[in-house]
DOKENU-254207 format. One record per atom (N, C-alpha, C): residue number from 1; residue in one letter; atom name; x, y, z. Coordinates in steps of 0.05 Angstrom, whole numbers, plus 5000, padded with zeros to 4 digits. Example, Ala and Ser with C-alpha at 12.3 -4.5 7.8 and 13.67 -1.06 7.14 Angstrom:
BEGIN
> 1;A;N;5264;4886;5156
> 1;A;CA;5246;4910;5156
> 1;A;C;5264;4934;5156
> 2;S;N;5257;4955;5142
> 2;S;CA;5273;4979;5143
> 2;S;C;5258;5001;5157
***
This chain:
BEGIN
> 1;X;N;1323;6230;6748
> 1;X;CA;1315;6246;6763
> 1;X;C;1302;6264;6746
> 2;X;N;1271;6275;6761
> 2;X;CA;1252;6290;6745
> 2;X;C;1253;6318;6760
> 3;X;N;1241;6334;6748
> 3;X;CA;1239;6359;6762
> 3;X;C;1206;6367;6754
> 4;X;N;1195;6375;6781
> 4;X;CA;1171;6391;6780
> 4;X;C;1173;6425;6790
> 5;X;N;1166;6445;6777
> 5;X;CA;1170;6467;6775
> 5;X;C;1149;6480;6792
> 6;X;N;1147;6500;6809
> 6;X;CA;1125;6502;6820
> 6;X;C;1126;6535;6815
> 7;X;N;1099;6551;6817
> 7;X;CA;1096;6571;6814
> 7;X;C;1081;6590;6838
> 8;X;N;1075;6605;6854
> 8;X;CA;1059;6616;6866
> 8;X;C;1052;6643;6867
> 9;X;N;1021;6643;6862
> 9;X;CA;1009;6669;6860
> 9;X;C;0994;6678;6878
> 10;X;N;0991;6700;6881
> 10;X;CA;0973;6717;6902
> 10;X;C;0947;6704;6903
> 11;X;N;0931;6696;6917
> 11;X;CA;0910;6678;6921
> 11;X;C;0906;6662;6908
> 12;X;N;0925;6644;6897
> 12;X;CA;0918;6619;6873
> 12;X;C;0896;6602;6897
> 13;X;N;0881;6589;6873
> 13;X;CA;0866;6573;6883
> 13;X;C;0883;6538;6873
> 14;X;N;0877;6519;6897
> 14;X;CA;0890;6500;6895
> 14;X;C;0875;6478;6864
> 15;X;N;0893;6474;6843
> 15;X;CA;0879;6450;6826
> 15;X;C;0902;6438;6816
> 16;X;N;0887;6427;6804
> 16;X;CA;0914;6411;6787
> 16;X;C;0922;6417;6762
> 17;X;N;0952;6421;6762
> 17;X;CA;0964;6433;6734
> 17;X;C;0984;6419;6723
> 18;X;N;0974;6429;6694
> 18;X;CA;0990;6406;6676
> 18;X;C;1015;6422;6666
> 19;X;N;1038;6421;6659
> 19;X;CA;1057;6423;6649
> 19;X;C;1063;6414;6630
> 20;X;N;1068;6433;6603
> 20;X;CA;1065;6419;6576
> 20;X;C;1090;6430;6556
> 21;X;N;1115;6426;6576
> 21;X;CA;1140;6435;6568
> 21;X;C;1163;6420;6566
> 22;X;N;1160;6394;6554
> 22;X;CA;1176;6376;6558
> 22;X;C;1179;6375;6518
> 23;X;N;1199;6362;6506
> 23;X;CA;1205;6364;6470
> 23;X;C;1181;6339;6472
> 24;X;N;1174;6326;6490
> 24;X;CA;1162;6298;6482
> 24;X;C;1127;6310;6473
> 25;X;N;1124;6334;6485
> 25;X;CA;1094;6345;6486
> 25;X;C;1098;6367;6460
> 26;X;N;1097;6356;6436
> 26;X;CA;1090;6368;6415
> 26;X;C;1077;6354;6385
> 27;X;N;1073;6366;6368
> 27;X;CA;1049;6360;6359
> 27;X;C;1024;6360;6350
> 28;X;N;1002;6367;6342
> 28;X;CA;0975;6362;6348
> 28;X;C;0970;6334;6350
> 29;X;N;0974;6320;6345
> 29;X;CA;0958;6283;6358
> 29;X;C;0965;6280;6380
> 30;X;N;1000;6296;6390
> 30;X;CA;1003;6285;6419
> 30;X;C;0990;6300;6439
> 31;X;N;0996;6326;6428
> 31;X;CA;0987;6355;6448
> 31;X;C;0951;6347;6458
> 32;X;N;0939;6335;6433
> 32;X;CA;0906;6337;6435
> 32;X;C;0904;6317;6460
> 33;X;N;0917;6291;6454
> 33;X;CA;0914;6262;6469
> 33;X;C;0923;6271;6500
> 34;X;N;0938;6289;6507
> 34;X;CA;0947;6291;6532
> 34;X;C;0927;6310;6547
> 35;X;N;0923;6335;6527
> 35;X;CA;0899;6353;6535
> 35;X;C;0870;6338;6537
> 36;X;N;0862;6317;6534
> 36;X;CA;0845;6308;6523
> 36;X;C;0843;6291;6551
> 37;X;N;0864;6277;6559
> 37;X;CA;0865;6255;6585
> 37;X;C;0871;6277;6610
> 38;X;N;0886;6305;6613
> 38;X;CA;0880;6319;6629
> 38;X;C;0845;6325;6637
> 39;X;N;0843;6344;6620
> 39;X;CA;0812;6345;6625
> 39;X;C;0797;6330;6646
> 40;X;N;0801;6309;6623
> 40;X;CA;0780;6280;6639
> 40;X;C;0788;6278;6667
> 41;X;N;0815;6279;6675
> 41;X;CA;0828;6273;6703
> 41;X;C;0818;6298;6717
> 42;X;N;0809;6319;6714
> 42;X;CA;0802;6344;6726
> 42;X;C;0825;6367;6727
> 43;X;N;0844;6374;6712
> 43;X;CA;0862;6386;6702
> 43;X;C;0851;6414;6692
> 44;X;N;0857;6438;6711
> 44;X;CA;0839;6454;6692
> 44;X;C;0869;6489;6691
> 45;X;N;0885;6474;6697
> 45;X;CA;0908;6498;6688
> 45;X;C;0931;6491;6667
> 46;X;N;0938;6502;6653
> 46;X;CA;0960;6490;6639
> 46;X;C;0987;6508;6626
> 47;X;N;1001;6493;6622
> 47;X;CA;1028;6510;6627
> 47;X;C;1043;6508;6599
> 48;X;N;1047;6527;6588
> 48;X;CA;1065;6529;6571
> 48;X;C;1082;6557;6557
> 49;X;N;1100;6560;6536
> 49;X;CA;1116;6584;6533
> 49;X;C;1124;6570;6504
> 50;X;N;1129;6594;6495
> 50;X;CA;1139;6600;6464
> 50;X;C;1164;6575;6463
> 51;X;N;1171;6581;6475
> 51;X;CA;1204;6557;6466
> 51;X;C;1193;6530;6467
> 52;X;N;1174;6520;6476
> 52;X;CA;1164;6495;6479
> 52;X;C;1148;6487;6454
> 53;X;N;1142;6506;6429
> 53;X;CA;1127;6510;6407
> 53;X;C;1104;6487;6404
> 54;X;N;1089;6493;6429
> 54;X;CA;1068;6480;6428
> 54;X;C;1037;6493;6431
> 55;X;N;1048;6516;6429
> 55;X;CA;1025;6539;6433
> 55;X;C;1008;6529;6418
> 56;X;N;1010;6527;6393
> 56;X;CA;0989;6532;6361
> 56;X;C;0977;6507;6370
> 57;X;N;0985;6479;6378
> 57;X;CA;0972;6459;6374
> 57;X;C;0952;6458;6400
> 58;X;N;0971;6471;6427
> 58;X;CA;0945;6477;6448
> 58;X;C;0914;6491;6443
> 59;X;N;0930;6514;6433
> 59;X;CA;0904;6527;6422
> 59;X;C;0882;6510;6403
> 60;X;N;0887;6500;6382
> 60;X;CA;0875;6483;6367
> 60;X;C;0861;6465;6374
> 61;X;N;0880;6451;6401
> 61;X;CA;0867;6428;6417
> 61;X;C;0843;6436;6438
> 62;X;N;0841;6457;6451
> 62;X;CA;0824;6476;6462
> 62;X;C;0796;6470;6458
> 63;X;N;0797;6485;6432
> 63;X;CA;0776;6496;6412
> 63;X;C;0761;6473;6410
> 64;X;N;0768;6447;6410
> 64;X;CA;0743;6427;6401
> 64;X;C;0737;6408;6437
> 65;X;N;0761;6408;6455
> 65;X;CA;0761;6403;6476
> 65;X;C;0748;6408;6495
> 66;X;N;0744;6438;6496
> 66;X;CA;0728;6451;6519
> 66;X;C;0704;6440;6519
> 67;X;N;0690;6449;6490
> 67;X;CA;0663;6442;6494
> 67;X;C;0658;6409;6501
> 68;X;N;0673;6391;6498
> 68;X;CA;0677;6364;6496
> 68;X;C;0666;6358;6528
> 69;X;N;0683;6380;6549
> 69;X;CA;0676;6369;6576
> 69;X;C;0655;6396;6578
> 70;X;N;0645;6416;6564
> 70;X;CA;0628;6427;6572
> 70;X;C;0641;6453;6591
> 71;X;N;0662;6461;6579
> 71;X;CA;0678;6484;6594
> 71;X;C;0676;6503;6577
> 72;X;N;0683;6529;6584
> 72;X;CA;0690;6550;6561
> 72;X;C;0719;6561;6573
> 73;X;N;0729;6588;6562
> 73;X;CA;0757;6595;6567
> 73;X;C;0758;6602;6594
> 74;X;N;0735;6607;6605
> 74;X;CA;0739;6619;6638
> 74;X;C;0746;6604;6654
> 75;X;N;0736;6579;6653
> 75;X;CA;0739;6551;6664
> 75;X;C;0767;6536;6671
> 76;X;N;0787;6555;6648
> 76;X;CA;0816;6538;6652
> 76;X;C;0832;6570;6661
> 77;X;N;0859;6559;6663
> 77;X;CA;0883;6576;6678
> 77;X;C;0900;6575;6655
> 78;X;N;0911;6591;6633
> 78;X;CA;0939;6584;6616
> 78;X;C;0957;6599;6622
> 79;X;N;0977;6596;6628
> 79;X;CA;1002;6613;6628
> 79;X;C;1018;6603;6608
> 80;X;N;1035;6629;6590
> 80;X;CA;1055;6623;6576
> 80;X;C;1074;6644;6581
> 81;X;N;1101;6639;6575
> 81;X;CA;1126;6653;6578
> 81;X;C;1145;6670;6550
> 82;X;N;1151;6693;6562
> 82;X;CA;1173;6702;6539
> 82;X;C;1196;6688;6527
> 83;X;N;1199;6688;6503
> 83;X;CA;1225;6668;6504
> 83;X;C;1248;6687;6502
> 84;X;N;1269;6678;6508
> 84;X;CA;1299;6695;6515
> 84;X;C;1311;6711;6485
> 85;X;N;1287;6697;6472
> 85;X;CA;1297;6715;6433
> 85;X;C;1291;6744;6433
> 86;X;N;1256;6737;6449
> 86;X;CA;1238;6760;6450
> 86;X;C;1249;6788;6468
> 87;X;N;1272;6787;6485
> 87;X;CA;1269;6804;6511
> 87;X;C;1278;6829;6490
> 88;X;N;1260;6853;6505
> 88;X;CA;1267;6879;6498
> 88;X;C;1231;6892;6502
> 89;X;N;1237;6911;6499
> 89;X;CA;1226;6937;6497
> 89;X;C;1202;6927;6473
> 90;X;N;1185;6928;6470
> 90;X;CA;1176;6923;6439
> 90;X;C;1175;6896;6426
> 91;X;N;1193;6888;6426
> 91;X;CA;1202;6853;6420
> 91;X;C;1185;6846;6444
> 92;X;N;1178;6843;6468
> 92;X;CA;1169;6832;6488
> 92;X;C;1132;6824;6481
> 93;X;N;1137;6851;6476
> 93;X;CA;1094;6856;6465
> 93;X;C;1088;6843;6446
> 94;X;N;1102;6838;6416
> 94;X;CA;1100;6829;6390
> 94;X;C;1097;6797;6401
> 95;X;N;1108;6791;6417
> 95;X;CA;1114;6763;6431
> 95;X;C;1095;6751;6438
> 96;X;N;1091;6771;6459
> 96;X;CA;1057;6763;6482
> 96;X;C;1037;6759;6454
> 97;X;N;1033;6781;6439
> 97;X;CA;1008;6782;6425
> 97;X;C;1011;6761;6404
> 98;X;N;1035;6749;6402
> 98;X;CA;1040;6719;6377
> 98;X;C;1027;6700;6396
> 99;X;N;1037;6696;6416
> 99;X;CA;1027;6673;6441
> 99;X;C;0992;6672;6445
> 100;X;N;0980;6698;6445
> 100;X;CA;0955;6707;6444
> 100;X;C;0946;6689;6420
> 101;X;N;0956;6700;6403
> 101;X;CA;0950;6689;6372
> 101;X;C;0944;6662;6365
> 102;X;N;0971;6644;6376
> 102;X;CA;0968;6611;6372
> 102;X;C;0961;6598;6388
> 103;X;N;0952;6610;6419
> 103;X;CA;0935;6595;6429
> 103;X;C;0903;6603;6428
> 104;X;N;0898;6622;6401
> 104;X;CA;0864;6633;6404
> 104;X;C;0862;6637;6430
> 105;X;N;0869;6663;6440
> 105;X;CA;0861;6670;6470
> 105;X;C;0869;6710;6467
> 106;X;N;0834;6703;6477
> 106;X;CA;0835;6741;6480
> 106;X;C;0852;6754;6504
> 107;X;N;0860;6739;6521
> 107;X;CA;0879;6740;6538
> 107;X;C;0891;6719;6556
> 108;X;N;0913;6720;6572
> 108;X;CA;0930;6700;6588
> 108;X;C;0920;6700;6619
> 109;X;N;0926;6676;6628
> 109;X;CA;0915;6686;6656
> 109;X;C;0949;6698;6670
> 110;X;N;0970;6677;6658
> 110;X;CA;0993;6687;6666
> 110;X;C;1020;6686;6652
> 111;X;N;1026;6708;6641
> 111;X;CA;1053;6707;6625
> 111;X;C;1076;6709;6646
> 112;X;N;1100;6699;6641
> 112;X;CA;1128;6705;6651
> 112;X;C;1143;6713;6636
> 113;X;N;1169;6723;6644
> 113;X;CA;1189;6721;6635
> 113;X;C;1209;6696;6633
> 114;X;N;1207;6687;6618
> 114;X;CA;1217;6666;6621
> 114;X;C;1239;6656;6637
> 115;X;N;1258;6667;6627
> 115;X;CA;1294;6674;6630
> 115;X;C;1309;6701;6631
> 116;X;N;1319;6708;6652
> 116;X;CA;1328;6730;6665
> 116;X;C;1347;6750;6630
> 117;X;N;1357;6726;6618
> 117;X;CA;1380;6735;6601
> 117;X;C;1366;6732;6568
> 118;X;N;1372;6747;6555
> 118;X;CA;1372;6749;6527
> 118;X;C;1392;6727;6509
> 119;X;N;1371;6714;6486
> 119;X;CA;1386;6693;6477
> 119;X;C;1414;6706;6455
> 120;X;N;1429;6693;6450
> 120;X;CA;1459;6705;6435
> 120;X;C;1468;6722;6449
> 121;X;N;1473;6728;6478
> 121;X;CA;1497;6746;6483
> 121;X;C;1499;6737;6509
> 122;X;N;1516;6746;6513
> 122;X;CA;1546;6730;6539
> 122;X;C;1529;6736;6552
> 123;X;N;1535;6718;6587
> 123;X;CA;1524;6719;6602
> 123;X;C;1533;6742;6621
> 124;X;N;1548;6755;6613
> 124;X;CA;1556;6778;6630
> 124;X;C;1553;6807;6616
> 125;X;N;1539;6812;6590
> 125;X;CA;1526;6829;6575
> 125;X;C;1516;6843;6599
> 126;X;N;1519;6870;6593
> 126;X;CA;1509;6896;6610
> 126;X;C;1474;6898;6596
> 127;X;N;1472;6886;6576
> 127;X;CA;1451;6892;6567
> 127;X;C;1417;6875;6567
> 128;X;N;1435;6851;6586
> 128;X;CA;1411;6840;6600
> 128;X;C;1389;6851;6619
> 129;X;N;1407;6873;6639
> 129;X;CA;1385;6879;6663
> 129;X;C;1365;6902;6642
> 130;X;N;1369;6926;6620
> 130;X;CA;1351;6930;6610
> 130;X;C;1331;6924;6589
> 131;X;N;1343;6898;6578
> 131;X;CA;1319;6883;6559
> 131;X;C;1300;6872;6579
> 132;X;N;1310;6862;6602
> 132;X;CA;1286;6853;6630
> 132;X;C;1266;6870;6634
> 133;X;N;1273;6895;6635
> 133;X;CA;1258;6919;6652
> 133;X;C;1239;6921;6623
> 134;X;N;1256;6922;6600
> 134;X;CA;1236;6936;6581
> 134;X;C;1217;6916;6576
> 135;X;N;1226;6886;6569
> 135;X;CA;1206;6866;6572
> 135;X;C;1177;6870;6594
> 136;X;N;1186;6871;6620
> 136;X;CA;1169;6876;6646
> 136;X;C;1153;6899;6639
> 137;X;N;1163;6921;6624
> 137;X;CA;1144;6956;6608
> 137;X;C;1121;6952;6599
> 138;X;N;1127;6921;6576
> 138;X;CA;1111;6919;6556
> 138;X;C;1094;6900;6566
> 139;X;N;1097;6883;6588
> 139;X;CA;1078;6864;6601
> 139;X;C;1061;6878;6619
> 140;X;N;1072;6900;6629
> 140;X;CA;1058;6918;6657
> 140;X;C;1029;6929;6632
> 141;X;N;1034;6937;6615
> 141;X;CA;1022;6955;6589
> 141;X;C;1008;6936;6583
> 142;X;N;1008;6910;6583
> 142;X;CA;0994;6895;6572
> 142;X;C;0969;6880;6588
> 143;X;N;0981;6874;6623
> 143;X;CA;0962;6878;6639
> 143;X;C;0947;6895;6644
> 144;X;N;0947;6929;6638
> 144;X;CA;0936;6938;6643
> 144;X;C;0913;6941;6618
> 145;X;N;0917;6926;6596
> 145;X;CA;0899;6934;6578
> 145;X;C;0879;6904;6566
> 146;X;N;0886;6891;6592
> 146;X;CA;0871;6868;6602
> 146;X;C;0876;6845;6582
> 147;X;N;0893;6848;6569
> 147;X;CA;0914;6820;6548
> 147;X;C;0926;6797;6577
> 148;X;N;0928;6807;6591
> 148;X;CA;0949;6786;6616
> 148;X;C;0935;6795;6633
> 149;X;N;0920;6774;6648
> 149;X;CA;0916;6775;6677
> 149;X;C;0933;6783;6697
> 150;X;N;0955;6771;6699
> 150;X;CA;0981;6768;6712
> 150;X;C;0998;6766;6704
> 151;X;N;1023;6783;6715
> 151;X;CA;1044;6782;6698
> 151;X;C;1073;6762;6719
> 152;X;N;1090;6761;6717
> 152;X;CA;1113;6746;6726
> 152;X;C;1140;6743;6716
> 153;X;N;1155;6726;6732
> 153;X;CA;1174;6720;6716
> 153;X;C;1188;6693;6726
> 154;X;N;1204;6675;6712
> 154;X;CA;1214;6654;6714
> 154;X;C;1241;6653;6720
> 155;X;N;1257;6638;6729
> 155;X;CA;1282;6624;6738
> 155;X;C;1302;6655;6742
> 156;X;N;1285;6672;6751
> 156;X;CA;1303;6699;6767
> 156;X;C;1311;6694;6789
> 157;X;N;1331;6706;6791
> 157;X;CA;1345;6688;6822
> 157;X;C;1342;6728;6842
> 158;X;N;1354;6722;6861
> 158;X;CA;1349;6745;6892
> 158;X;C;1357;6775;6871
> 159;X;N;1386;6770;6860
> 159;X;CA;1395;6787;6851
> 159;X;C;1377;6808;6828
> 160;X;N;1363;6782;6806
> 160;X;CA;1346;6798;6784
> 160;X;C;1322;6810;6791
> 161;X;N;1316;6789;6815
> 161;X;CA;1279;6799;6831
> 161;X;C;1288;6829;6843
> 162;X;N;1313;6834;6852
> 162;X;CA;1312;6856;6869
> 162;X;C;1316;6877;6849
> 163;X;N;1326;6881;6831
> 163;X;CA;1324;6899;6806
> 163;X;C;1299;6904;6795
> 164;X;N;1285;6885;6792
> 164;X;CA;1262;6891;6791
> 164;X;C;1230;6902;6812
> 165;X;N;1245;6898;6828
> 165;X;CA;1221;6910;6853
> 165;X;C;1217;6942;6856
> 166;X;N;1232;6955;6845
> 166;X;CA;1215;6985;6837
> 166;X;C;1201;6982;6820
> 167;X;N;1197;6969;6799
> 167;X;CA;1175;6976;6774
> 167;X;C;1148;6953;6781
> 168;X;N;1156;6936;6788
> 168;X;CA;1136;6911;6786
> 168;X;C;1119;6915;6810
> 169;X;N;1083;6898;6809
> 169;X;CA;1072;6904;6824
> 169;X;C;1070;6874;6827
> 170;X;N;1071;6847;6813
> 170;X;CA;1070;6821;6822
> 170;X;C;1091;6813;6816
> 171;X;N;1103;6802;6840
> 171;X;CA;1133;6781;6838
> 171;X;C;1126;6758;6841
> 172;X;N;1127;6743;6824
> 172;X;CA;1125;6705;6834
> 172;X;C;1141;6689;6844
> 173;X;N;1137;6672;6862
> 173;X;CA;1163;6659;6869
> 173;X;C;1158;6629;6850
> 174;X;N;1186;6618;6853
> 174;X;CA;1190;6597;6835
> 174;X;C;1200;6582;6838
> 175;X;N;1195;6550;6853
> 175;X;CA;1207;6533;6860
> 175;X;C;1217;6509;6843
> 176;X;N;1237;6505;6846
> 176;X;CA;1241;6476;6831
> 176;X;C;1245;6452;6849
> 177;X;N;1243;6430;6854
> 177;X;CA;1244;6409;6865
> 177;X;C;1252;6381;6856
> 178;X;N;1267;6368;6870
> 178;X;CA;1280;6349;6859
> 178;X;C;1272;6322;6870
> 179;X;N;1271;6296;6860
> 179;X;CA;1274;6271;6871
> 179;X;C;1295;6264;6879
> 180;X;N;1292;6253;6908
> 180;X;CA;1319;6233;6918
> 180;X;C;1306;6215;6934
> 181;X;N;1322;6201;6952
> 181;X;CA;1320;6181;6967
> 181;X;C;1305;6183;6989
> 182;X;N;1311;6216;6995
> 182;X;CA;1283;6226;7014
> 182;X;C;1253;6222;7013
> 183;X;N;1257;6230;6984
> 183;X;CA;1222;6234;6982
> 183;X;C;1219;6198;6972
> 184;X;N;1232;6186;6960
> 184;X;CA;1221;6168;6961
> 184;X;C;1218;6147;6983
> 185;X;N;1224;6146;7004
> 185;X;CA;1225;6138;7033
> 185;X;C;1196;6150;7042
> 186;X;N;1194;6177;7039
> 186;X;CA;1160;6186;7050
> 186;X;C;1142;6180;7035
> 187;X;N;1154;6172;7008
> 187;X;CA;1125;6167;6986
> 187;X;C;1122;6132;6998
> 188;X;N;1138;6118;7002
> 188;X;CA;1133;6091;7015
> 188;X;C;1120;6095;7041
> 189;X;N;1116;6113;7053
> 189;X;CA;1105;6111;7084
> 189;X;C;1077;6116;7073
> 190;X;N;1065;6134;7060
> 190;X;CA;1044;6137;7050
> 190;X;C;1029;6129;7029
> 191;X;N;1037;6111;7021
> 191;X;CA;1033;6091;6986
> 191;X;C;1023;6107;6964
> 192;X;N;1049;6124;6960
> 192;X;CA;1043;6144;6943
> 192;X;C;1067;6147;6926
> 193;X;N;1064;6158;6903
> 193;X;CA;1082;6157;6886
> 193;X;C;1101;6177;6891
> 194;X;N;1128;6188;6891
> 194;X;CA;1143;6214;6899
> 194;X;C;1130;6245;6885
> 195;X;N;1123;6235;6864
> 195;X;CA;1105;6256;6857
> 195;X;C;1087;6268;6862
> 196;X;N;1063;6242;6879
> 196;X;CA;1043;6249;6887
> 196;X;C;1052;6271;6918
> 197;X;N;1077;6253;6931
> 197;X;CA;1088;6273;6953
> 197;X;C;1094;6295;6951
> 198;X;N;1110;6297;6929
> 198;X;CA;1119;6331;6916
> 198;X;C;1104;6345;6914
> 199;X;N;1081;6339;6900
> 199;X;CA;1063;6366;6890
> 199;X;C;1041;6366;6919
> 200;X;N;1040;6339;6939
> 200;X;CA;1025;6347;6953
> 200;X;C;1034;6368;6981
> 201;X;N;1061;6369;6982
> 201;X;CA;1078;6383;6995
> 201;X;C;1081;6409;6983
> 202;X;N;1077;6417;6956
> 202;X;CA;1071;6449;6947
> 202;X;C;1041;6459;6952
> 203;X;N;1020;6432;6945
> 203;X;CA;0999;6448;6940
> 203;X;C;0988;6453;6977
> 204;X;N;0993;6436;6998
> 204;X;CA;0996;6438;7024
> 204;X;C;1002;6469;7032
> 205;X;N;1012;6477;7028
> 205;X;CA;1023;6503;7023
> 205;X;C;1023;6532;7017
> 206;X;N;0998;6520;6996
> 206;X;CA;0989;6532;6975
> 206;X;C;1003;6554;6956
> 207;X;N;1020;6532;6945
> 207;X;CA;1034;6533;6926
> 207;X;C;1026;6520;6893
> 208;X;N;1022;6535;6867
> 208;X;CA;1009;6521;6850
> 208;X;C;1031;6511;6836
> 209;X;N;1031;6478;6834
> 209;X;CA;1055;6471;6807
> 209;X;C;1046;6457;6787
> 210;X;N;1068;6453;6770
> 210;X;CA;1071;6438;6743
> 210;X;C;1075;6423;6738
> 211;X;N;1067;6398;6743
> 211;X;CA;1077;6372;6736
> 211;X;C;1075;6372;6708
> 212;X;N;1092;6358;6700
> 212;X;CA;1096;6343;6667
> 212;X;C;1093;6318;6657
> 213;X;N;1076;6309;6638
> 213;X;CA;1075;6283;6640
> 213;X;C;1069;6282;6613
> 214;X;N;1066;6259;6589
> 214;X;CA;1051;6246;6572
> 214;X;C;1041;6225;6575
> 215;X;N;1036;6213;6600
> 215;X;CA;1034;6188;6610
> 215;X;C;1014;6180;6621
> 216;X;N;0987;6178;6610
> 216;X;CA;0955;6180;6612
> 216;X;C;0956;6172;6646
> 217;X;N;0966;6149;6666
> 217;X;CA;0968;6142;6685
> 217;X;C;0974;6166;6704
> 218;X;N;1008;6177;6696
> 218;X;CA;1015;6198;6704
> 218;X;C;0999;6223;6703
> 219;X;N;0987;6227;6692
> 219;X;CA;0974;6262;6692
> 219;X;C;0952;6250;6706
> 220;X;N;0940;6219;6710
> 220;X;CA;0911;6220;6734
> 220;X;C;0933;6224;6760
> 221;X;N;0949;6209;6763
> 221;X;CA;0953;6207;6790
> 221;X;C;0970;6232;6795
> 222;X;N;0982;6247;6779
> 222;X;CA;0986;6275;6790
> 222;X;C;0964;6298;6794
> 223;X;N;0936;6285;6793
> 223;X;CA;0910;6304;6808
> 223;X;C;0902;6293;6826
> 224;X;N;0910;6269;6837
> 224;X;CA;0903;6254;6858
> 224;X;C;0929;6265;6888
> 225;X;N;0922;6291;6895
> 225;X;CA;0939;6294;6911
> 225;X;C;0920;6310;6933
> 226;X;N;0894;6306;6937
> 226;X;CA;0876;6327;6951
> 226;X;C;0871;6307;6979
> 227;X;N;0870;6283;6975
> 227;X;CA;0854;6261;6992
> 227;X;C;0872;6254;7010
> 228;X;N;0901;6266;7021
> 228;X;CA;0913;6254;7043
> 228;X;C;0928;6281;7052
> 229;X;N;0940;6281;7074
> 229;X;CA;0956;6303;7086
> 229;X;C;0991;6300;7090
> 230;X;N;1004;6314;7091
> 230;X;CA;1029;6305;7100
> 230;X;C;1034;6315;7133
> 231;X;N;1045;6299;7151
> 231;X;CA;1051;6302;7174
> 231;X;C;1069;6331;7171
> 232;X;N;1076;6341;7197
> 232;X;CA;1093;6360;7195
> 232;X;C;1108;6365;7195
> 233;X;N;1124;6341;7213
> 233;X;CA;1151;6336;7210
> 233;X;C;1160;6325;7177
> 234;X;N;1141;6310;7167
> 234;X;CA;1154;6302;7138
> 234;X;C;1151;6334;7116
> 235;X;N;1139;6352;7123
> 235;X;CA;1138;6378;7116
> 235;X;C;1163;6389;7111
> 236;X;N;1169;6394;7133
> 236;X;CA;1203;6404;7147
> 236;X;C;1221;6383;7134
> 237;X;N;1216;6359;7132
> 237;X;CA;1241;6349;7115
> 237;X;C;1242;6354;7091
> 238;X;N;1227;6350;7076
> 238;X;CA;1221;6358;7048
> 238;X;C;1232;6389;7041
> 239;X;N;1225;6408;7056
> 239;X;CA;1237;6437;7054
> 239;X;C;1256;6439;7064
> 240;X;N;1272;6422;7077
> 240;X;CA;1295;6423;7080
> 240;X;C;1312;6409;7059
> 241;X;N;1309;6396;7034
> 241;X;CA;1325;6390;7018
> 241;X;C;1324;6411;6992
> 242;X;N;1356;6406;6990
> 242;X;CA;1368;6427;6978
> 242;X;C;1387;6420;6963
> 243;X;N;1398;6421;6941
> 243;X;CA;1423;6401;6919
> 243;X;C;1434;6425;6905
> 244;X;N;1427;6456;6898
> 244;X;CA;1429;6467;6890
> 244;X;C;1443;6459;6860
> 245;X;N;1430;6448;6849
> 245;X;CA;1436;6438;6821
> 245;X;C;1419;6452;6802
> 246;X;N;1422;6457;6784
> 246;X;CA;1408;6465;6750
> 246;X;C;1420;6443;6735
> 247;X;N;1391;6429;6724
> 247;X;CA;1394;6414;6705
> 247;X;C;1394;6422;6673
> 248;X;N;1384;6448;6673
> 248;X;CA;1382;6464;6649
> 248;X;C;1394;6484;6643
> 249;X;N;1388;6507;6647
> 249;X;CA;1395;6538;6644
> 249;X;C;1398;6547;6674
> 250;X;N;1428;6558;6675
> 250;X;CA;1436;6559;6705
> 250;X;C;1429;6599;6706
> 251;X;N;1410;6609;6719
> 251;X;CA;1406;6634;6717
> 251;X;C;1433;6655;6729
> 252;X;N;1451;6636;6755
> 252;X;CA;1460;6651;6766
> 252;X;C;1493;6671;6748
> 253;X;N;1493;6647;6731
> 253;X;CA;1516;6663;6699
> 253;X;C;1492;6687;6693
> 254;X;N;1472;6704;6692
> 254;X;CA;1463;6718;6683
> 254;X;C;1466;6748;6697
> 255;X;N;1476;6764;6685
> 255;X;CA;1482;6789;6700
> 255;X;C;1451;6809;6702
***
């Protein structure tokens, strides 16, 4: 079972995006090799987070790889996320500035609250909500300063978002997709991989997607989703898939 995470931004432009959020994508040599393959395949958007512990490796690699492909910072889109341990007013600002330093960037294109809860707190702790709102206040200030080009959230459920709507200016949409037999069947009809089908399902709706892979062949395949179009009935079938299963953190437990 694999997971592809999707994030939709207002006026987002369809482009290949690479998620750098698995335990395998860590270490200077590994990160450099993967980014080299991704840039060669046309990827221009990269998703990481403080908890992935690879921001410094990414920043160092991009310093040498961008010139190799005739690119500059403005040609790529970098997303990072706030770690649950850094929730709250003041702590969020410090953590975001540290992410910027590790990535060797003067700004991030997108910064997200990775998780609605705070590390080491019980799920029902009443401090989760003020911590979230404090983090958001820091992020809005950094947005106004130009250090963040866009701000949003990850793994929030409806009640978390409703609490935030009174203060937020940007509300991201986050969607997790799962492979199953239906996806496999549709993939065979188009002579595509299941990953390509799910990626096409997302981009055909204007949703930016963050595929994750350490395999050069898969990185290249995940970028090849703009040469075909899914039929309407297949789009509807895929849109109807839902198993309501969480394979890692479960935000429904966070108050």
